[in-house]
C-alpha positions as CSV (number, residue, x, y, z in Angstrom):
1,M,112.5,90.8,-22.1
2,S,111.7,94.2,-20.8
3,Q,111.6,94.5,-17.0
4,A,110.1,97.8,-16.1
5,D,110.3,99.0,-12.5
6,G,106.7,99.9,-12.2
7,T,103.2,98.9,-12.9
8,G,100.3,100.9,-14.1
9,D,99.4,102.1,-10.6
10,G,103.1,103.0,-9.8
11,A,103.9,100.0,-7.5
12,T,107.5,98.7,-7.7
13,V,108.0,95.4,-9.4
14,V,110.3,92.8,-7.9
15,Y,111.1,89.9,-10.1
16,D,111.3,86.3,-9.0
17,L,113.5,84.2,-11.3
18,A,112.6,80.6,-12.1
19,S,115.3,78.1,-11.4
20,G,116.3,77.6,-15.0
21,C,116.8,81.3,-15.7
22,T,120.2,82.5,-16.9
23,V,122.0,85.9,-17.2
24,S,120.1,86.5,-20.4
25,D,116.9,86.8,-18.3
26,V,118.1,89.7,-16.2
27,E,118.5,93.5,-16.8
28,E,120.5,96.2,-15.1
29,G,118.3,98.5,-12.9
30,A,115.7,95.8,-12.2
31,H,114.8,94.6,-8.8
32,Y,115.0,90.9,-7.8
33,H,114.3,88.5,-5.0
34,A,117.6,87.0,-3.8
35,T,118.9,84.4,-1.4
36,V,122.2,84.6,0.4
37,N,124.5,81.7,-0.4
38,G,127.7,83.0,1.2
39,V,129.0,85.6,3.6
40,V,132.5,87.1,3.4
41,D,134.2,90.1,4.9
42,Y,133.6,92.3,1.9
43,G,129.9,91.4,1.4
44,V,127.5,88.6,0.6
45,F,127.0,86.4,-2.4
46,V,123.4,85.9,-3.5
47,D,121.5,83.6,-5.8
48,L,118.6,84.8,-8.0
49,S,118.3,81.3,-9.6
50,E,120.4,78.2,-9.9
51,E,122.2,79.9,-12.8
52,V,122.3,83.6,-11.7
53,S,124.5,84.6,-8.8
54,G,126.6,87.7,-7.8
55,L,128.0,89.8,-5.1
56,V,126.4,92.5,-3.0
57,H,129.4,94.5,-1.8
58,A,129.5,95.5,1.9
59,S,129.2,99.1,0.9
60,N,125.9,98.4,-0.8
61,L,124.3,96.4,2.1
62,V,121.7,97.8,4.3
63,G,121.4,95.0,6.8
64,D,123.3,92.0,8.2
65,Y,122.7,88.6,6.7
66,E,123.4,84.9,7.1
67,V,123.3,82.0,4.5
68,G,119.7,81.3,3.6
69,D,118.4,84.8,4.3
70,E,116.3,86.5,1.7
71,L,116.5,90.1,0.5
72,I,115.7,92.3,-2.4
73,V,118.5,93.6,-4.7
74,E,118.9,95.8,-7.7
75,L,121.2,94.6,-10.5
76,A,123.7,97.4,-10.6
77,T,126.3,96.1,-13.0
78,I,126.9,93.3,-15.5
79,H,130.7,93.2,-15.8
80,E,132.5,92.3,-19.0
81,D,133.6,89.0,-17.5
82,G,130.0,88.1,-16.8
83,D,130.1,88.7,-13.0
84,L,127.1,90.5,-11.5
85,G,127.1,93.3,-9.0
86,F,124.1,94.0,-6.9
87,E,122.9,96.6,-4.4
88,E,120.4,95.9,-1.6
89,V,117.2,98.0,-1.8
90,R,114.3,98.4,0.6
91,V,110.9,98.7,-1.1
92,T,107.4,98.6,0.2
93,G,104.1,97.9,-1.6
94,Y,105.9,96.1,-4.4
95,E,104.4,93.5,-6.8
96,T,106.3,90.2,-7.4
97,R,106.4,88.8,-11.0
98,T,107.8,85.5,-11.9
99,V,110.3,85.6,-14.8
100,G,112.0,83.0,-16.9
101,R,109.4,80.2,-16.7
102,G,110.0,80.0,-20.4
103,D,107.5,78.8,-23.0
104,R,105.1,76.1,-22.1
105,L,106.4,72.9,-23.6
106,T,104.9,69.6,-24.4
107,M,106.5,66.2,-24.5
108,A,106.4,66.3,-28.3
109,E,108.5,69.6,-28.2
110,L,111.0,68.4,-25.6
111,E,113.8,67.3,-27.9
112,D,113.9,70.5,-29.8
113,A,114.0,72.5,-26.6
114,V,117.2,70.9,-25.2
115,G,119.4,73.6,-23.7
116,G,116.6,76.0,-23.1
117,V,114.2,76.8,-20.3
118,G,110.5,76.1,-20.2
119,H,107.7,74.6,-18.2
120,I,105.4,71.6,-18.5
121,E,101.8,71.5,-17.2
122,G,100.1,68.2,-16.6
123,R,99.2,65.5,-14.2
124,V,101.8,63.4,-12.2
125,V,101.4,59.8,-13.2
126,Q,104.4,58.5,-11.3
127,A,106.8,59.7,-8.6
128,K,109.9,57.5,-8.3
129,Q,112.7,58.1,-5.9
130,T,116.1,57.1,-7.2
131,G,119.4,57.0,-5.5
132,G,119.8,60.6,-6.8
133,P,116.9,62.7,-7.9
134,T,113.2,62.2,-7.6
135,I,111.7,61.5,-11.0
136,F,108.2,62.8,-11.6
137,Q,106.6,61.5,-14.8
138,V,104.2,64.3,-15.9
139,R,101.6,63.7,-18.5
140,D,100.6,66.6,-20.8
141,E,98.4,66.5,-23.9
142,T,101.0,64.9,-26.1
143,G,102.6,62.4,-23.8
144,T,104.6,61.9,-20.6
145,T,107.8,63.6,-19.7
146,P,110.4,62.7,-17.0
147,C,111.0,65.7,-14.7
148,A,114.0,65.3,-12.4
149,A,114.0,67.2,-9.1
150,F,116.9,67.0,-6.7
151,E,116.9,67.7,-3.0
152,E,119.7,65.5,-1.8
153,A,120.9,62.1,-3.0
154,G,118.1,59.6,-2.4
155,V,115.9,62.2,-0.6
156,R,112.4,62.8,-1.9
157,A,112.0,66.2,-3.5
158,Y,108.7,68.0,-3.2
159,P,107.2,65.5,-0.9
160,E,103.9,67.4,-1.0
161,V,103.5,66.5,-4.7
162,G,101.9,63.1,-5.4
163,V,100.5,60.9,-8.2
164,G,97.4,62.5,-9.6
165,D,98.3,66.1,-8.8
166,V,98.1,68.7,-11.6
167,V,101.3,70.5,-11.6
168,R,103.5,73.1,-13.4
169,A,107.2,71.9,-13.6
170,T,109.7,74.6,-14.5
171,G,113.3,74.2,-15.4
172,A,116.0,73.6,-18.0
173,V,115.6,70.9,-20.7
174,E,118.6,68.6,-20.7
175,T,119.6,65.3,-22.2
176,R,120.3,62.5,-19.7
177,D,121.2,58.9,-20.7
178,G,120.2,59.6,-24.3
179,H,116.8,61.0,-23.7
180,S,115.4,64.5,-23.0
181,Q,114.0,65.4,-19.6
182,L,113.2,68.5,-17.6
183,E,115.6,69.4,-14.8
184,V,113.1,70.8,-12.3
185,G,113.9,74.1,-10.6
186,D,110.3,74.6,-9.4
187,L,107.4,72.2,-9.1
188,A,104.0,73.7,-8.1
189,V,100.7,72.0,-7.6
190,L,98.0,73.9,-9.6
191,E,94.6,74.6,-8.2
192,G,91.4,76.4,-9.3
193,A,91.2,77.8,-12.8
194,A,94.8,76.9,-13.6
195,A,94.3,73.3,-12.8
196,A,90.9,73.2,-14.6
197,D,92.5,74.5,-17.7
198,V,95.1,71.7,-17.7
199,E,92.4,69.1,-17.0
200,D,90.4,70.3,-20.0
201,R,93.4,70.1,-22.2
202,L,94.2,66.6,-21.0
203,E,90.6,65.4,-21.4
204,A,90.4,66.7,-25.0
205,A,93.8,65.2,-25.9
206,T,93.0,61.9,-24.4
207,A,89.8,61.6,-26.4
208,E,91.8,62.1,-29.6
209,L,94.9,60.1,-28.8
210,A,93.0,57.1,-27.3
211,A,90.8,56.7,-30.3
212,P,91.7,53.4,-32.0
213,A,93.0,53.5,-35.6
214,D,90.4,53.1,-38.2
215,V,91.5,49.8,-39.8
216,D,89.4,47.2,-41.7
217,P,89.7,43.6,-40.7
218,L,92.4,41.6,-42.5
219,V,89.7,39.2,-43.9
220,D,86.1,39.6,-44.7
221,W,84.6,37.1,-42.2
222,P,81.2,37.9,-40.6
223,A,82.1,35.9,-37.4
224,L,85.1,38.1,-36.9
225,G,83.1,41.3,-37.8
226,K,80.7,40.7,-35.0
227,L,83.5,41.2,-32.4
228,Y,85.0,44.3,-34.1
229,D,83.2,46.9,-32.0
230,D,84.2,45.1,-28.8
231,L,87.8,45.1,-30.0
232,R,87.6,48.8,-30.7
233,E,86.5,49.4,-27.1
234,V,89.4,47.4,-25.8
235,A,91.8,49.2,-28.1
236,R,90.6,52.6,-26.7
237,L,90.8,51.3,-23.2
238,L,94.4,50.1,-23.6
239,R,95.5,53.3,-25.3
240,E,93.9,55.3,-22.5
241,T,95.8,53.1,-20.0
242,V,99.1,53.8,-21.6
243,L,98.4,57.6,-21.7
244,E,97.5,57.6,-18.1
245,G,100.8,56.0,-17.2
246,R,99.1,52.9,-15.7
247,P,101.2,49.7,-16.2
248,I,99.7,46.7,-18.1
249,R,100.3,43.1,-17.0
250,M,99.4,40.8,-19.9
251,R,98.6,37.2,-18.9
252,H,98.2,34.7,-21.8
253,H,97.9,30.9,-22.2
254,A,101.3,29.5,-22.9
255,D,100.4,27.8,-26.2
256,G,100.5,28.7,-29.9
257,D,97.3,30.7,-29.9
258,G,98.2,32.5,-26.7
259,L,101.6,33.5,-28.2
260,C,100.0,34.6,-31.5
261,A,97.6,36.8,-29.4
262,S,100.2,38.3,-27.0
263,A,103.3,38.8,-29.2
264,P,101.7,41.1,-31.8
265,L,99.8,43.0,-29.0
266,Q,103.0,43.4,-27.1
267,H,104.7,44.8,-30.2
268,A,101.9,47.3,-30.8
269,L,101.7,48.5,-27.2
270,E,105.4,48.9,-26.9
271,R,105.4,51.1,-30.0
272,F,102.5,53.2,-28.6
273,I,104.2,53.6,-25.2
274,A,107.4,54.7,-27.0
275,E,105.5,57.3,-29.0
276,T,103.8,58.8,-25.9
277,H,106.6,58.6,-23.2
278,A,109.8,60.4,-23.5
279,D,111.6,57.9,-21.2
280,P,113.0,55.1,-23.5
281,E,112.7,52.7,-20.6
282,A,108.9,53.2,-20.4
283,P,107.9,50.2,-22.6
284,R,109.9,47.9,-20.3
285,H,108.4,49.5,-17.1
286,L,104.8,49.8,-18.3
287,L,104.2,46.4,-20.0
288,K,104.9,42.9,-18.8
289,R,103.9,39.8,-20.8
290,L,103.5,36.8,-18.6
291,P,102.7,33.2,-19.8
292,S,100.3,31.0,-17.8
293,K,100.6,27.2,-18.1
294,A,97.0,26.6,-17.1
295,P,94.1,27.7,-19.3
296,F,92.7,29.8,-16.4
297,Y,94.1,32.4,-13.9
298,E,95.5,30.3,-11.1
299,M,95.8,31.6,-7.5
300,E,99.6,31.2,-7.8
301,D,99.7,33.6,-10.7
302,V,97.4,36.2,-9.2
303,T,99.2,36.2,-5.9
304,R,102.5,36.8,-7.8
305,D,101.0,39.5,-9.9
306,L,99.4,41.3,-7.0
307,N,102.6,41.2,-5.0
308,F,104.7,42.6,-7.8
309,A,102.1,45.4,-8.4
310,L,102.0,46.4,-4.8
311,E,105.8,46.4,-4.6
312,D,106.1,48.5,-7.7
313,R,103.6,51.0,-6.3
314,K,105.6,51.3,-3.1
315,R,109.1,51.3,-4.5
316,H,108.7,53.0,-7.9
317,G,105.6,55.2,-7.4
318,Q,103.7,53.4,-10.1
319,K,99.9,53.1,-10.4
320,L,98.4,49.6,-9.9
321,P,98.2,47.9,-13.3
322,L,95.5,46.9,-15.6
323,L,95.3,43.1,-16.1
324,L,94.9,41.9,-19.7
325,M,93.9,38.3,-20.0
326,L,94.5,36.7,-23.4
327,D,93.3,33.2,-24.4
328,N,92.1,32.5,-20.9
329,G,90.1,34.3,-18.2
330,S,86.5,33.6,-19.3
331,T,85.4,30.9,-16.9
332,E,84.3,30.3,-13.3
333,E,87.7,28.9,-12.5
334,D,89.1,32.4,-13.0
335,T,86.8,34.1,-10.5
336,P,88.7,33.3,-7.2
337,A,91.7,35.2,-8.7
338,Y,89.5,38.0,-9.9
339,R,87.9,38.4,-6.4
340,N,91.4,38.7,-5.0
341,L,92.1,41.6,-7.3
342,A,88.8,43.2,-6.5
343,H,90.2,44.5,-3.3
344,Y,92.5,46.8,-5.3
345,D,92.3,49.2,-8.2
346,I,93.2,46.6,-10.8
347,P,90.8,46.5,-13.7
348,V,90.6,43.3,-15.7
349,V,90.1,43.0,-19.5
350,V,89.5,39.6,-21.1
351,V,90.0,38.6,-24.8
352,D,89.4,34.9,-25.1
353,H,87.7,32.2,-27.2
354,H,87.2,29.4,-24.7
355,H,83.7,28.5,-23.7
356,P,82.8,31.2,-21.2
357,D,80.9,31.5,-18.0
358,P,79.6,35.1,-18.5
359,G,77.4,35.0,-15.5
360,A,80.4,34.0,-13.3
361,V,82.8,36.7,-14.5
362,E,80.3,39.5,-14.9
363,G,81.0,42.3,-12.5
364,L,84.6,41.1,-12.0
365,V,85.9,42.2,-15.4
366,E,85.7,45.6,-17.1
367,K,85.5,44.2,-20.6
368,H,85.0,40.7,-21.9
369,V,85.5,39.9,-25.6
370,N,84.6,36.3,-26.6
371,P,83.0,34.9,-29.8
372,Y,80.5,32.9,-27.8
373,L,79.0,36.1,-26.6
374,H,78.0,36.8,-30.2
375,D,76.7,33.3,-31.0
376,E,80.0,32.3,-32.6
377,D,82.6,29.8,-31.3
378,Y,86.2,28.8,-30.8
379,A,86.9,28.9,-34.6
380,V,87.6,32.6,-34.1
381,T,90.8,32.2,-32.2
382,T,92.3,34.6,-29.7
383,G,95.3,35.1,-31.9
384,M,93.0,36.3,-34.8
385,L,91.2,38.7,-32.5
386,C,94.4,40.1,-31.0
387,V,96.1,40.7,-34.3
388,E,93.1,43.0,-35.2
389,L,93.4,44.6,-31.7
390,A,97.1,45.2,-32.2
391,R,96.5,46.9,-35.6
392,M,93.9,49.2,-33.9
393,I,96.7,50.3,-31.5
394,A,99.6,50.5,-34.0
395,P,98.3,50.1,-37.6
396,E,101.9,50.5,-38.9
397,I,102.6,46.9,-37.8
398,T,100.1,45.4,-40.2
399,E,102.6,44.1,-42.7
400,D,104.6,42.5,-39.9
401,V,101.7,40.5,-38.5
402,R,99.6,39.5,-41.6
403,H,100.8,35.9,-41.3
404,V,100.1,35.5,-37.6
405,P,96.3,34.7,-37.7
406,A,97.0,31.7,-39.9
407,V,99.6,30.5,-37.4
408,A,97.1,30.9,-34.6
409,G,94.4,29.1,-36.6
410,L,96.6,26.1,-37.4
411,A,97.9,26.0,-33.9
412,D,94.4,25.8,-32.5
413,R,93.1,23.8,-35.5
414,S,90.5,26.3,-36.4
415,E,88.1,25.2,-39.2
416,G,86.4,28.6,-39.4
417,E,85.4,30.1,-42.7
418,G,88.1,32.8,-42.4
419,M,91.0,30.3,-42.4
420,A,91.2,30.1,-46.2
421,D,91.6,33.9,-46.4
422,Y,94.2,33.9,-43.6
423,L,96.2,31.2,-45.3
424,D,96.1,33.3,-48.5
425,L,97.4,36.3,-46.6
426,A,100.2,34.2,-45.2
427,R,101.2,32.9,-48.6
428,E,101.4,36.5,-49.9
429,A,103.8,37.1,-47.1
430,G,105.9,34.1,-48.1
431,Y,104.6,31.4,-45.8
432,D,103.0,28.3,-47.1
433,E,100.9,26.0,-44.9
434,D,103.7,23.6,-44.0
435,R,105.9,26.6,-42.9
436,L,103.1,27.9,-40.8
437,Q,102.8,24.5,-39.1
438,D,106.5,24.6,-38.5
439,I,106.3,28.0,-36.8
440,G,103.5,26.7,-34.6
441,E,105.5,23.7,-33.6
442,A,108.6,25.8,-32.9
443,L,106.6,28.2,-30.7
444,D,105.2,25.3,-28.7
445,Y,108.6,23.8,-28.3
446,A,110.3,27.0,-27.3
447,T,107.5,27.8,-24.8
448,F,107.8,24.5,-23.1
449,W,111.4,25.1,-22.3
450,L,110.9,28.7,-21.4
451,R,108.6,27.6,-18.6
452,Y,107.4,30.8,-16.9
453,D,109.8,33.2,-18.8
454,D,108.2,35.3,-21.6
455,G,111.2,34.8,-23.9
456,R,110.5,38.2,-25.4
457,E,113.1,38.3,-28.2
458,L,113.1,34.6,-28.9
459,I,109.4,34.5,-29.4
460,Y,109.5,37.6,-31.6
461,D,112.2,35.9,-33.8
462,V,110.4,32.5,-34.0
463,L,107.0,34.1,-34.8
464,D,108.7,36.6,-37.2
465,V,107.1,39.6,-35.5
466,N,109.4,42.6,-34.8
467,C,112.3,40.4,-36.1
468,D,115.1,42.2,-37.8
469,D,116.8,39.1,-39.3
470,P,114.8,36.9,-41.6
471,E,117.6,34.4,-41.9
472,R,117.8,34.0,-38.1
473,H,114.0,33.5,-38.0
474,A,114.2,30.7,-40.6
475,D,117.1,29.0,-38.9
476,L,115.4,29.1,-35.5
477,V,112.2,27.6,-36.9
478,D,114.1,24.9,-38.7
479,L,116.0,23.9,-35.5
480,L,113.1,24.1,-33.1
481,A,110.5,22.4,-35.3
482,E,112.9,19.6,-36.1
483,R,113.7,19.1,-32.4
484,A,110.0,19.1,-31.6
485,E,109.3,16.4,-34.2
486,Q,112.1,14.2,-32.9
487,D,110.9,14.5,-29.3
488,V,107.3,13.8,-30.3
489,D,108.4,10.7,-32.2
490,T,110.4,9.5,-29.2
491,Q,107.5,10.1,-26.9
492,L,105.0,8.3,-29.1
493,G,107.3,5.5,-29.7
494,V,106.8,4.7,-26.0
495,A,103.2,5.8,-25.4
496,M,101.5,4.2,-28.5
497,E,102.2,0.7,-27.2
498,H,100.0,1.4,-24.2
499,V,97.0,3.0,-25.9
500,T,93.8,1.0,-25.3
501,H,90.8,1.0,-27.6
502,E,87.0,0.5,-27.3
503,T,84.0,1.3,-29.3
504,L,81.3,3.3,-27.5
505,E,77.5,2.8,-27.9
506,N,77.3,5.8,-30.2
507,G,79.9,4.3,-32.6
508,A,82.8,6.6,-31.6
509,H,86.2,5.1,-31.1
510,L,87.6,5.7,-27.7
511,Y,91.4,5.6,-27.0
512,R,92.9,5.9,-23.6
513,V,96.5,6.2,-22.4
514,D,98.0,6.7,-19.0
515,V,100.4,9.6,-19.8
516,E,101.8,9.5,-16.2
517,E,102.8,5.8,-16.4
518,H,103.5,5.3,-20.1
519,A,105.2,8.5,-21.3
520,R,108.4,10.3,-20.4
521,R,107.9,12.9,-17.7
522,F,109.3,16.4,-17.4
523,T,110.2,16.6,-21.0
524,Y,108.7,17.6,-24.3
525,P,105.9,16.9,-25.2
526,A,103.9,17.5,-22.0
527,P,100.9,15.3,-21.2
528,G,98.4,17.5,-23.0
529,K,100.6,17.7,-26.2
530,T,101.2,13.9,-26.0
531,T,97.5,13.2,-25.8
532,G,96.9,15.5,-28.8
533,K,99.6,13.7,-30.9
534,V,98.2,10.3,-30.0
535,H,94.7,11.5,-31.0
536,D,96.0,12.8,-34.4
537,R,97.6,9.5,-35.2
538,K,94.4,7.6,-34.3
539,V,92.3,9.9,-36.4
540,A,94.7,9.3,-39.3
541,E,94.4,5.6,-38.8
542,T,90.7,5.1,-38.3
543,G,89.0,8.3,-39.4
544,D,86.5,9.9,-37.1
545,P,84.5,9.8,-34.8
546,V,87.4,9.5,-32.4
547,I,87.8,10.5,-28.7
548,T,91.2,10.3,-26.9
549,I,91.7,10.5,-23.2
550,G,95.2,11.0,-21.7
551,F,95.1,10.7,-18.0
552,G,97.3,10.8,-14.9
553,P,96.6,10.4,-11.2
554,D,94.5,13.5,-10.8
555,F,93.9,14.9,-14.3
556,A,92.7,14.0,-17.8
557,V,93.0,15.8,-21.1
558,L,90.4,15.2,-23.8
559,R,90.4,15.5,-27.6
560,S,87.7,14.5,-30.1
561,D,86.9,14.6,-33.8
562,G,83.3,14.0,-35.0
563,V,81.7,13.9,-31.6
564,R,79.9,16.8,-29.9
565,L,81.2,16.5,-26.4
566,D,80.5,19.9,-24.9
567,I,83.2,19.4,-22.4
568,P,82.3,22.5,-20.2
569,E,78.8,21.1,-19.8
570,M,80.2,17.6,-18.9
571,V,82.5,19.1,-16.3
572,A,79.6,21.0,-14.7
573,E,77.5,17.7,-14.6
574,L,80.4,15.7,-13.1
575,K,80.8,18.2,-10.3
576,E,77.3,17.5,-9.2
577,E,77.1,13.8,-10.0
578,V,80.5,12.4,-8.7
579,E,80.3,13.1,-5.0
580,G,83.7,13.7,-3.5
581,G,85.3,13.8,-6.9
582,G,86.6,17.4,-6.7
583,V,86.0,17.8,-10.4
584,S,87.1,21.1,-12.1
585,G,88.1,22.0,-15.6
586,G,86.8,23.2,-18.9
587,G,87.6,23.9,-22.5
588,H,85.7,23.9,-25.8
589,L,83.1,21.6,-27.2
590,V,85.6,19.1,-28.4
591,V,88.8,19.7,-26.4
592,G,89.5,20.3,-22.8
593,S,90.9,19.2,-19.5
594,I,89.6,18.2,-16.1
595,K,91.1,17.7,-12.7
596,F,89.9,15.5,-9.8
597,V,91.1,14.1,-6.5
598,K,93.5,11.1,-7.0
599,G,91.4,8.6,-5.1
600,M,88.4,9.2,-7.3
601,R,90.1,8.8,-10.7
602,E,88.3,5.6,-11.7
603,E,84.8,6.9,-10.8
604,V,85.4,10.3,-12.6
605,I,86.7,8.8,-15.8
606,E,84.1,6.1,-16.0
607,A,81.3,8.7,-15.5
608,L,83.0,10.8,-18.2
609,V,83.1,7.9,-20.6
610,G,79.5,7.3,-19.9
611,K,78.6,10.8,-21.0
612,M,80.9,10.4,-24.1
613,A,79.0,7.3,-25.1
614,E,75.7,9.3,-25.2
615,A,77.2,12.3,-27.1
616,E,75.9,13.2,-30.5
617,L,78.1,12.4,-33.5
618,D,78.8,15.4,-35.7
619,E,81.3,15.0,-38.6
620,E,81.7,18.8,-38.9
621,L,83.4,19.0,-35.5
622,G,87.1,18.6,-35.1
623,S,89.7,19.1,-32.4
624,S,90.0,22.8,-32.5
625,A,92.4,23.9,-29.8
626,A,95.6,22.7,-28.2
627,V,94.9,21.4,-24.7
628,A,96.7,22.5,-21.7
629,D,100.3,21.3,-21.3
630,D,99.9,20.5,-17.7
């Protein structure tokens, strides 16, 4: 670069070197701002930047200086060995020009700029203090870059800079722990026109990067097509959330459909995070998948989620998360938890296929996708919806997830028109219906033993999503499905002896079993699964219409084939009619669960049976979803 000593009006120019500047950025005869870093008998040593230092000999000093004092020097000599010799100069009416900021870089250009100097302009989305440097995550128009600023070990650098500020980070591009980052020499908050220019670039880039991929549905099914625009809105919102550096906490029902919804979406979001964040740890920090045993958002879960979110904000400088509810979250039972979150900046997005209470959740959730809101029903499973959502976020995973909607449909016993096409897609991918059933059983079995752990890699391998070893997948499914079948046979070998039967006034067969007294506890299958297996056997024996109730001291799980129960409506009526019953619960038309106070079990169940006896028979209706495991 050429560093002239004057401007057009004759004023002297004094150059201010950015921290990442090297000797290649200075010229003999030019004037520079310098800081004293050492005082010796024969002069003072001065810094022009972190990389440029030299000596002002005593014979070339005008004043007396101590460490930390500032002065203006002229570069007199660049010696052959690289040492620099300076002379102090006194100038007035000078103009300061910053040198060595380097080219403006973006996250996408970072890797190619390693070893050089540059600057990044963008918005701070996280400010994390480590035991060493302060790590500012700065988002530009292509992604997010870690910028490491060091004051002292464990001491916050640039405390005036916070999340949300528009900044210019200047320094050297280095590789740390296998990834590129900017070693900050200077971090300045931008204001006015400079900040507005950055904001404009970010806004335009976000509109482009957040746009969901233009993909067609995997199957031509009008019921699914009705929800496609809603899914596009959610895809855009999730991509925006990733770009903004906001974490996502994904809550899903811990059953086959919930896993078929969450695992592909986790895979897609992790890929998108990796593409737009230079830090390889970003997918782990910005996305958490969390199974929920209950088919609604319990206060225990929301309290845990909120506590983690607030701690992460305080300890790691993260934004509060977006909560993504999958295969639950649509009902009035979720609203106490939502109201708890409403005190904080935690938006809620719901993708579900359970019978909703839209009036109850309205105003508490930012987006609610549910087939019932488009005059469809539970036959469109959450897994089917979320595979499409995942493809809108990362279309390259399509071949990896083509079989998953069929697994979801079989796990939730969907009899929708799209099932035949989904099964054809799975067969093309090498999975016949029996194998899909095995995968569903293996998922259910693994999830039972995982309890509250997401089992990330295990679930990927069992579902064959993001699995790098087909043989391992096949062996796992064989093992887990076989063990599940053995445990079910053992459980039913006990429970079936205690199943009672009666014929209701409408002609439906009613089977009851006390799963608390007449089934093994704390092992697989859980009460809900046990009830479902009992029901399946009775349907096979007698044909429909069949209703099965599995009950315990304070709960009952319900399954039916050929009877239009409308369980959500029955629960609402029982709340009003059984005084002191403490009734709550929900589900679909033909499958669900209810809770009540222990002392009112007989009254609640008999009132429920009375409603079942009046229910309309409908041979088209079958049990369409796995009931809660609780």
